[in-house]
C-alpha positions as CSV (number, residue, x, y, z in Angstrom):
1,M,-0.1,0.1,-0.1
2,S,1.2,3.7,-0.9
3,N,-0.1,6.0,1.6
4,G,2.4,8.5,2.7
5,F,3.1,6.7,5.9
6,R,6.5,4.4,6.4
7,W,4.5,1.9,7.7
8,D,0.7,0.6,6.8
9,V,0.3,-1.5,10.7
10,F,1.8,-0.4,13.6
11,L,1.9,-4.2,15.8
12,S,1.4,-3.2,19.6
13,Y,1.9,-6.5,21.8
14,S,3.2,-8.0,24.7
15,T,6.7,-9.7,24.5
16,K,5.7,-12.2,26.9
17,D,3.4,-12.7,23.7
18,E,6.0,-12.9,21.1
19,G,5.0,-16.4,19.2
20,G,1.1,-14.9,18.5
21,A,2.7,-11.4,17.5
22,E,4.9,-13.0,15.3
23,R,2.1,-15.3,13.5
24,I,0.1,-12.1,12.9
25,Y,3.0,-9.8,12.0
26,Q,4.1,-13.0,8.6
27,R,0.6,-13.5,7.8
28,F,0.2,-9.2,7.3
29,R,3.8,-9.2,5.9
30,D,2.8,-12.1,3.5
31,A,-0.1,-10.2,2.4
32,G,1.8,-7.5,1.0
33,L,1.7,-4.8,4.5
34,R,4.5,-2.8,5.6
35,V,4.3,-3.9,9.2
36,F,6.2,-2.4,12.2
37,K,7.3,-4.8,14.6
38,A,9.7,-3.6,17.3
39,S,11.5,-7.0,18.1
40,H,12.1,-7.1,14.5
41,D,13.0,-3.0,13.6
42,L,14.3,-2.0,16.8
43,A,15.8,-4.9,17.9
44,P,19.4,-2.7,18.4
45,Q,18.0,-0.3,20.1
46,M,15.5,-2.3,22.4
47,G,16.0,-1.3,26.6
48,K,18.9,1.6,25.8
49,K,18.5,5.3,25.7
50,R,16.0,7.0,24.0
51,W,14.2,3.9,23.1
52,E,11.1,5.0,24.1
53,E,11.4,8.6,22.0
54,K,12.1,6.0,18.7
55,L,9.4,4.0,19.2
56,L,7.0,6.4,19.2
57,T,8.4,7.9,16.5
58,E,7.6,4.6,14.2
59,L,4.2,4.8,16.0
60,R,3.7,8.6,14.4
61,A,4.8,7.5,11.1
62,S,2.5,4.3,11.1
63,D,-1.0,4.4,9.1
64,H,-3.0,2.1,11.9
65,L,-2.6,0.2,14.9
66,A,-3.5,-3.1,15.6
67,V,-3.2,-4.3,19.2
68,Y,-2.7,-8.5,20.0
69,C,-5.1,-8.9,23.0
70,T,-4.2,-10.9,25.7
71,E,-4.1,-10.8,29.5
72,N,-0.3,-9.9,29.3
73,S,-1.2,-7.2,26.5
74,I,-4.5,-5.7,28.3
75,S,-2.2,-5.0,31.2
76,S,1.0,-3.8,29.6
77,K,1.7,0.2,30.7
78,W,4.0,0.1,27.1
79,V,0.6,-1.7,24.5
80,D,-1.3,0.8,26.8
81,N,0.7,4.0,26.3
82,E,1.1,3.3,22.3
83,I,-2.5,3.0,22.2
84,Y,-3.3,6.3,24.3
85,H,-0.5,8.3,21.6
86,F,-1.9,7.2,18.2
87,N,-5.0,7.9,19.6
88,T,-3.9,11.7,19.9
89,Y,-2.2,11.2,16.8
90,I,-5.5,10.4,15.0
91,A,-6.9,13.5,16.5
92,E,-4.3,15.6,15.5
93,R,-3.7,14.4,12.0
94,T,-8.1,14.9,11.7
95,V,-7.2,18.7,12.6
96,Q,-4.4,19.1,9.9
97,L,-6.1,17.3,7.0
98,T,-5.7,18.5,3.9
99,E,-8.0,18.3,0.9
100,G,-8.6,14.9,-0.9
101,A,-6.1,13.5,2.1
102,E,-6.9,9.6,3.8
103,T,-9.1,10.1,7.3
104,S,-9.4,6.6,7.3
105,H,-6.7,5.3,10.6
106,K,-7.8,2.6,12.2
107,I,-7.3,1.4,15.7
108,I,-8.3,-2.8,15.4
109,P,-8.2,-5.1,18.6
110,I,-7.3,-8.4,17.8
111,P,-7.8,-10.9,20.9
112,D,-6.0,-14.4,21.1
113,S,-7.9,-16.4,18.5
114,S,-7.7,-19.8,21.9
115,L,-10.5,-17.3,23.6
116,G,-13.9,-17.8,23.3
117,E,-16.5,-14.8,22.5
118,S,-17.5,-13.5,26.0
119,E,-13.8,-14.0,27.0
120,R,-13.0,-11.5,24.5
121,R,-15.6,-8.7,24.6
122,Q,-14.5,-9.2,28.4
123,L,-10.8,-8.7,27.4
124,V,-11.4,-5.8,25.1
125,R,-13.4,-3.8,27.6
126,K,-10.4,-3.7,30.2
127,N,-9.1,-1.0,28.2
128,Q,-11.0,2.0,28.2
129,L,-9.8,3.6,25.0
130,L,-10.8,-0.2,23.2
131,R,-13.7,-1.0,24.8
132,D,-16.4,0.3,22.5
133,L,-14.3,-0.8,19.5
134,L,-15.7,-3.4,16.9
135,Y,-12.9,-5.7,16.4
136,P,-12.6,-8.9,14.2
137,E,-12.7,-12.3,15.6
138,D,-9.1,-13.1,14.0
139,E,-6.0,-11.5,11.9
140,V,-7.8,-12.7,8.9
141,K,-10.5,-10.7,9.7
142,A,-8.5,-7.9,10.9
143,L,-6.1,-7.8,8.0
144,V,-9.6,-7.5,5.5
145,L,-10.3,-4.8,7.7
146,L,-6.7,-3.1,7.6
147,T,-6.8,-3.1,3.5
148,S,-10.5,-2.6,2.3
149,D,-10.3,1.2,2.4
150,R,-6.9,1.0,0.1
151,I,-9.1,-1.5,-2.0
152,E,-11.4,0.4,-2.4
153,S,-9.2,3.4,-3.1
154,L,-7.3,1.2,-5.5
155,N,-10.6,0.7,-7.3
156,T,-11.9,4.1,-7.5
157,S,-8.6,5.2,-9.2
158,L,-8.7,2.1,-11.3
159,D,-12.1,3.4,-12.5
160,R,-11.0,7.1,-12.7
161,A,-8.2,5.7,-15.2
162,R,-10.7,3.6,-17.1
163,D,-12.3,6.9,-17.8
164,E,-9.3,8.4,-18.9
165,L,-8.7,5.6,-21.0
166,V,-12.0,6.1,-22.8
167,K,-11.4,9.5,-23.3
168,S,-8.1,9.6,-24.9
169,R,-9.6,6.6,-27.3
170,E,-12.6,8.9,-28.4
171,L,-10.2,11.9,-28.6
172,A,-8.0,9.6,-31.3
173,Q,-10.6,8.6,-32.7
174,Q,-11.8,12.1,-33.1
175,S,-9.2,12.8,-34.5
176,F,-8.9,10.1,-37.0
177,Q,-11.7,11.1,-38.2
178,Y,-10.2,13.8,-39.2
179,Y,-7.2,12.9,-41.3
180,R,-8.6,9.0,-41.8
181,H,-6.0,7.0,-44.1
182,A,-4.0,10.3,-45.0
183,R,-1.1,9.3,-42.4
184,F,-0.7,6.1,-43.8
185,W,-0.3,7.5,-47.4
186,K,1.9,10.4,-46.8
187,P,5.3,8.8,-46.7
188,F,4.5,8.3,-51.0
189,L,3.5,11.6,-50.9
190,E,7.2,12.7,-49.6
191,A,9.0,10.8,-51.6
192,P,10.7,12.3,-54.4
193,D,8.5,10.5,-56.9
194,R,4.8,11.9,-56.7
195,A,3.0,9.6,-58.9
196,I,2.1,6.0,-57.7
197,H,2.8,2.8,-59.8
198,I,0.1,0.2,-59.8
199,F,1.3,-3.1,-60.8
200,T,-0.7,-6.0,-61.2
201,C,-0.6,-9.4,-62.4
202,G,-1.9,-10.7,-65.7
203,R,-2.8,-14.0,-67.0
204,N,-3.2,-15.8,-70.3
205,L,-6.7,-16.7,-71.1
206,D,-7.0,-20.0,-73.3
207,E,-9.6,-18.0,-76.0
208,D,-6.9,-15.4,-76.3
209,T,-3.9,-18.2,-76.7
210,D,-5.8,-19.7,-79.4
211,T,-6.2,-16.3,-81.3
212,R,-3.4,-14.6,-80.6
213,G,-0.6,-17.3,-80.4
214,E,0.9,-17.9,-77.2
215,G,2.0,-14.5,-75.2
216,G,-1.0,-13.3,-76.6
217,R,-3.6,-10.1,-74.6
218,T,-3.2,-11.0,-70.9
219,S,-6.4,-10.1,-68.5
220,I,-6.5,-8.7,-65.1
221,D,-8.4,-11.0,-62.2
222,K,-11.6,-9.0,-61.2
223,W,-9.9,-8.8,-58.1
224,D,-7.4,-7.4,-58.9
225,Y,-8.9,-4.9,-60.8
226,Q,-11.2,-3.8,-58.6
227,A,-7.9,-3.2,-56.1
228,A,-6.2,-0.9,-58.5
229,V,-9.6,0.8,-58.9
230,D,-9.8,1.5,-55.4
231,V,-6.6,2.8,-55.3
232,T,-7.2,5.6,-58.2
233,H,-10.5,6.9,-56.6
234,Y,-8.5,6.9,-53.7
235,F,-6.1,9.3,-55.1
236,A,-8.0,10.9,-57.4
237,R,-10.9,12.3,-54.8
238,H,-7.9,13.3,-51.7
239,H,-4.3,14.3,-53.7
240,R,-5.5,15.3,-56.8
241,D,-1.8,16.7,-57.7
242,V,-1.1,13.1,-57.3
243,G,-0.6,11.1,-60.5
244,V,-1.8,7.1,-61.0
245,V,-0.2,4.9,-63.4
246,I,-2.0,1.0,-63.7
247,E,1.3,-0.3,-65.5
248,R,0.8,-3.4,-68.0
249,P,-0.3,-6.3,-66.1
250,V,2.4,-9.2,-67.0
251,S,2.4,-12.8,-66.4
252,K,4.3,-14.8,-64.0
253,A,7.6,-15.4,-65.8
254,D,7.9,-18.8,-67.1
255,I,11.1,-19.6,-64.4
256,D,12.2,-23.8,-65.7
257,A,12.8,-25.3,-61.9
258,N,15.7,-27.4,-62.6
259,T,18.7,-24.7,-64.0
260,R,16.8,-22.0,-62.2
261,S,17.5,-19.7,-65.2
262,Y,15.7,-16.2,-65.5
263,D,16.0,-13.0,-66.6
264,V,14.4,-10.0,-64.0
265,T,16.2,-6.9,-65.8
266,P,12.3,-6.1,-67.4
267,F,10.4,-6.2,-63.8
268,T,13.6,-4.5,-61.5
269,G,13.7,-1.8,-64.0
270,E,9.9,-0.9,-63.7
271,L,10.0,-0.7,-59.9
272,F,13.2,1.3,-59.9
273,N,12.7,4.8,-58.0
274,K,9.4,4.6,-58.4
275,N,6.9,4.8,-55.6
276,C,5.2,1.7,-55.9
277,V,1.8,-0.2,-55.2
278,V,1.9,-3.9,-56.3
279,I,-1.2,-5.8,-56.1
280,G,-1.1,-9.7,-55.9
281,S,0.4,-12.0,-54.0
282,P,4.3,-13.4,-55.0
283,D,3.2,-16.6,-56.5
284,V,1.6,-15.3,-59.3
285,N,3.1,-11.7,-59.6
286,D,7.0,-11.2,-60.2
287,F,7.0,-7.8,-58.8
288,A,5.9,-9.1,-55.7
289,E,8.0,-12.0,-55.8
290,L,11.3,-9.5,-56.9
291,A,10.0,-6.6,-53.8
292,L,9.9,-9.0,-51.1
293,S,13.1,-11.5,-51.8
294,R,15.0,-8.1,-51.0
295,I,13.0,-6.6,-48.4
296,F,13.6,-9.7,-46.4
297,G,16.8,-10.0,-47.5
298,L,16.0,-14.0,-49.4
299,K,16.8,-15.4,-53.1
300,E,14.0,-14.9,-55.4
301,Y,12.6,-18.1,-56.9
302,T,13.7,-20.3,-54.2
303,P,10.9,-22.4,-52.9
304,E,13.3,-24.4,-50.5
305,A,14.9,-21.5,-48.5
306,A,14.2,-21.0,-44.9
307,L,12.4,-17.9,-43.6
308,P,13.9,-16.4,-40.7
309,V,11.6,-13.1,-41.2
310,A,9.1,-13.9,-43.5
311,F,5.6,-15.4,-44.3
312,R,4.8,-18.3,-47.1
313,I,1.2,-18.2,-48.4
314,R,0.0,-21.8,-48.7
315,K,-2.3,-23.5,-51.8
316,A,-2.9,-25.9,-53.6
317,G,-1.3,-26.4,-57.4
318,S,1.8,-25.4,-58.9
319,R,4.0,-22.3,-58.4
320,F,7.7,-21.4,-58.0
321,S,8.1,-18.7,-55.4
322,T,10.0,-18.6,-52.3
323,F,6.7,-17.2,-50.8
324,Y,4.8,-20.2,-51.6
325,E,4.5,-23.3,-50.3
326,A,1.9,-26.1,-52.1
327,I,-0.2,-28.2,-50.0
328,G,-2.1,-31.4,-50.7
329,H,-5.7,-32.5,-50.7
330,G,-7.3,-32.4,-47.5
331,T,-4.6,-29.9,-45.8
332,P,-6.4,-25.8,-45.0
333,G,-4.5,-23.0,-46.9
334,G,-3.8,-20.2,-46.0
335,I,-1.1,-17.5,-44.5
336,A,2.3,-18.6,-42.5
337,L,3.8,-16.1,-40.6
338,Y,7.2,-16.6,-39.4
339,P,8.1,-13.6,-36.7
340,G,11.9,-14.3,-35.9
341,D,11.7,-14.0,-32.3
342,G,11.7,-17.7,-31.6
343,S,8.0,-18.3,-31.5
344,G,7.7,-20.7,-34.3
345,E,5.6,-20.5,-37.1
346,I,2.0,-18.3,-36.3
347,F,-0.4,-19.9,-39.3
348,F,-3.7,-18.3,-40.1
349,A,-5.7,-20.7,-41.9
350,A,-8.6,-19.6,-44.7
351,A,-12.0,-21.6,-44.3
352,P,-15.1,-21.0,-46.6
353,G,-16.5,-18.1,-45.4
354,R,-12.8,-16.4,-43.8
355,D,-9.3,-15.6,-45.7
356,Y,-6.1,-14.2,-45.0
357,G,-3.5,-11.7,-47.1
358,I,-0.4,-9.8,-46.2
359,L,0.3,-6.3,-46.5
360,V,3.6,-4.8,-46.2
361,F,4.6,-1.2,-46.1
362,A,8.5,-0.7,-46.6
363,D,10.9,1.5,-48.6
364,N,11.0,0.5,-52.1
365,P,14.4,-1.9,-52.6
366,F,15.2,-0.4,-56.3
367,S,15.4,3.2,-55.0
368,N,18.8,5.1,-55.4
369,A,17.0,7.7,-53.5
370,A,18.7,9.2,-49.7
371,P,17.5,6.7,-47.2
372,Q,15.2,9.5,-45.3
373,N,14.4,10.3,-48.9
374,T,13.2,7.2,-50.7
375,N,10.3,5.8,-52.5
376,K,8.2,3.3,-51.1
377,I,6.6,0.2,-52.1
378,L,3.6,-1.4,-50.4
379,I,2.4,-4.6,-51.6
380,L,-1.3,-6.3,-51.4
381,A,-0.3,-10.4,-51.4
382,G,-3.7,-12.3,-50.3
383,H,-3.9,-15.9,-50.0
384,S,-7.2,-15.3,-52.7
385,G,-8.0,-12.6,-54.5
386,I,-10.4,-11.4,-52.2
387,A,-8.1,-10.8,-49.0
388,T,-6.0,-8.7,-51.8
389,R,-9.1,-6.7,-52.7
390,A,-10.4,-6.3,-49.1
391,M,-6.7,-4.7,-48.0
392,S,-7.2,-2.2,-50.9
393,L,-11.1,-1.3,-49.4
394,L,-9.1,-1.0,-45.9
395,L,-6.4,1.8,-47.0
396,T,-8.8,3.6,-49.0
397,S,-12.7,3.2,-48.5
398,E,-14.1,5.6,-46.7
399,E,-17.2,3.2,-45.2
400,Q,-17.5,3.8,-41.8
401,W,-17.0,-0.2,-41.3
402,C,-13.6,-0.1,-43.0
403,L,-12.4,2.7,-41.1
404,D,-13.2,1.0,-37.7
405,A,-10.3,-1.4,-39.2
406,F,-8.0,0.3,-40.5
407,Y,-8.2,2.4,-37.4
408,D,-6.4,-0.2,-35.9
409,L,-3.8,-0.4,-38.3
410,D,-3.2,2.7,-38.1
411,Q,-2.8,3.3,-34.5
412,K,-0.3,0.3,-34.4
413,A,1.8,-0.6,-37.4
414,V,1.6,3.8,-39.0
415,A,2.9,4.7,-35.3
416,L,5.9,2.4,-36.3
417,E,7.6,4.7,-38.5
418,G,9.2,2.4,-40.6
419,S,8.6,-1.2,-42.4
420,F,5.8,-3.4,-41.5
421,A,3.7,-6.4,-42.3
422,A,0.1,-6.9,-41.6
423,V,-2.2,-10.2,-41.3
424,V,-5.3,-8.6,-42.8
425,E,-8.6,-11.4,-42.4
426,V,-11.7,-10.9,-43.8
427,Q,-15.1,-12.3,-43.8
428,V,-16.5,-13.7,-47.3
429,H,-20.3,-15.5,-48.2
430,R,-21.0,-16.8,-51.3
431,N,-23.6,-14.8,-53.2
432,S,-26.3,-17.9,-54.9
433,R,-27.7,-15.2,-57.3
434,I,-24.2,-14.9,-59.4
435,S,-23.0,-17.9,-61.4
436,S,-19.8,-19.7,-60.2
437,D,-17.8,-21.5,-63.6
438,T,-14.7,-22.9,-63.6
439,R,-13.1,-19.1,-64.2
440,G,-15.6,-17.6,-62.0
441,D,-15.9,-16.3,-58.1
442,N,-19.5,-15.4,-56.6
443,R,-17.5,-14.6,-53.4
444,E,-18.8,-11.1,-51.8
445,I,-17.3,-9.1,-48.8
446,L,-20.3,-8.1,-46.6
447,P,-20.4,-4.5,-45.9
448,R,-20.4,-5.1,-42.1
449,A,-18.5,-4.2,-38.7
450,R,-15.8,-6.7,-38.8
451,A,-16.0,-7.7,-42.4
452,I,-12.4,-6.9,-42.6
453,R,-9.6,-7.4,-39.5
454,V,-6.5,-6.2,-38.7
455,R,-5.2,-9.4,-36.9
456,G,-1.7,-8.3,-36.5
457,V,1.5,-6.3,-37.0
458,L,4.9,-7.4,-37.6
459,P,7.6,-4.9,-37.9
460,L,10.8,-5.2,-40.4
461,D,12.7,-3.0,-39.7
462,S,14.3,-4.6,-36.9
463,G,14.6,-8.5,-38.4
464,T,13.3,-10.4,-35.5
465,G,10.6,-8.1,-34.3
466,A,8.2,-9.3,-32.6
467,F,4.4,-10.0,-34.1
468,I,2.1,-7.7,-32.6
469,D,-1.3,-9.3,-32.4
470,L,-4.2,-6.4,-32.1
471,D,-6.5,-9.4,-30.8
472,E,-4.6,-9.5,-28.3
473,A,-4.0,-6.2,-27.5
474,E,-7.5,-5.6,-28.0
475,S,-9.0,-8.3,-25.7
476,G,-6.3,-8.9,-23.0
477,T,-6.7,-12.4,-22.9
478,G,-2.7,-13.3,-23.0
479,G,-2.5,-13.8,-27.0
480,V,-4.6,-16.9,-27.0
481,V,-6.5,-15.8,-30.3
482,D,-9.6,-17.9,-32.2
483,L,-7.8,-21.1,-32.1
484,A,-10.0,-22.1,-35.4
485,S,-7.8,-20.0,-37.5
486,V,-4.3,-19.1,-36.2
487,E,-2.0,-22.3,-35.2
488,R,1.5,-21.9,-33.5
489,A,4.0,-24.5,-34.0
490,A,7.9,-24.3,-33.5
491,P,10.4,-24.7,-35.9
492,D,11.7,-27.6,-36.6
493,P,15.8,-26.8,-36.1
494,R,16.6,-29.9,-38.8
495,Q,14.7,-28.3,-41.5
496,P,14.3,-25.0,-43.7
497,L,11.2,-22.7,-41.9
498,G,8.3,-23.4,-43.6
499,R,8.9,-26.0,-45.8
């Protein structure tokens, strides 16, 4: 207890009852009270010159007085003197109180617990100052009396702090409603290249190949297209002086898995010295593959690489990427995250009504500008296309259900003022009114609260950042979050991470 006194309680007793007094002393100490007991705290001075003066000094420095009542103590002049002086001090303190000071100093008789009720009553009534006081049955009840006021005071302080926290959050929310997405996009606006270049992934369509030959027209996936439109419309509304260029979509490079021969120059040249928004996961988008490899310090197109700090997208099919892991039938897909802090893999499992994506914000690794003024890159890598679209809505939409989700990202990730990766969850449903064939996707994001959620943020600048679990921060549950969708596994030191 912190109350401005050196001692929470002064224990008054007869030295003939040392054993019982010691039991009370230890119980009070075990409960966290600062207890004065002469045989412990004034042992070197006991019986010497000015002994009584020193004892009364400690008495005056005590918040409460506990009297161990026995036949010995009731007849002790020392105990009677301590009760008298403490009662006098209470009167003095009451006169000297300033506004807001505590007034609940107590004298608490603690009768010998071996006595019966009538014996305890008769014993306490022998002392003129104690006779009218309520007394507890034993030292446990005395402990409750000693701490009740302090507990109430702490609860009041906690309620006051909780109210202040709510007010602070409300003020932060009000400020956020004013600037919204501006703080997130500000680094792009301060970079040398005032334009935003959007890089999407293309796909060759069978009918195009038949009519135009191999390598004919490519088409942007509908989710990627909508994500590009989201970013374009945001800058058209809020930053009309910033140009937005949707670059030509490029299909995934055809890389020989045996020889690993490829030419990345056409891709890196496109990213050089630009503010880039890369839409699409690295298993289908070479721009994402190359940028992420540079950001995480990994070799591109190396599925077997160990990932000290990075992520992998797990899904069925055959793709060639450092950040992709093929899964077999019946194995859940999703996002596997490797924080690099020794905590092991964190797996976010996709399901029919739920999907995940990784949002990565960093300095453009293909920029030669000064570090403090470099171009930026944003990568939206969804486990599937609808997760990619969810991330573009998160960063651009001014619908309240999107802003509520973005607020968590803004407060945690953007405040890091550095590179980060964020795990984003989206709740989806299938619209039965829309047909779904081999190329169609009738999934939709319902515009409602928590349809999009930022599950956590991984700082990247340190290289071994701890994953900031936003579910844990919000609920205070100690980090156990939605076990149906998140799994942790310790890394196998014999195998590359994620393989």
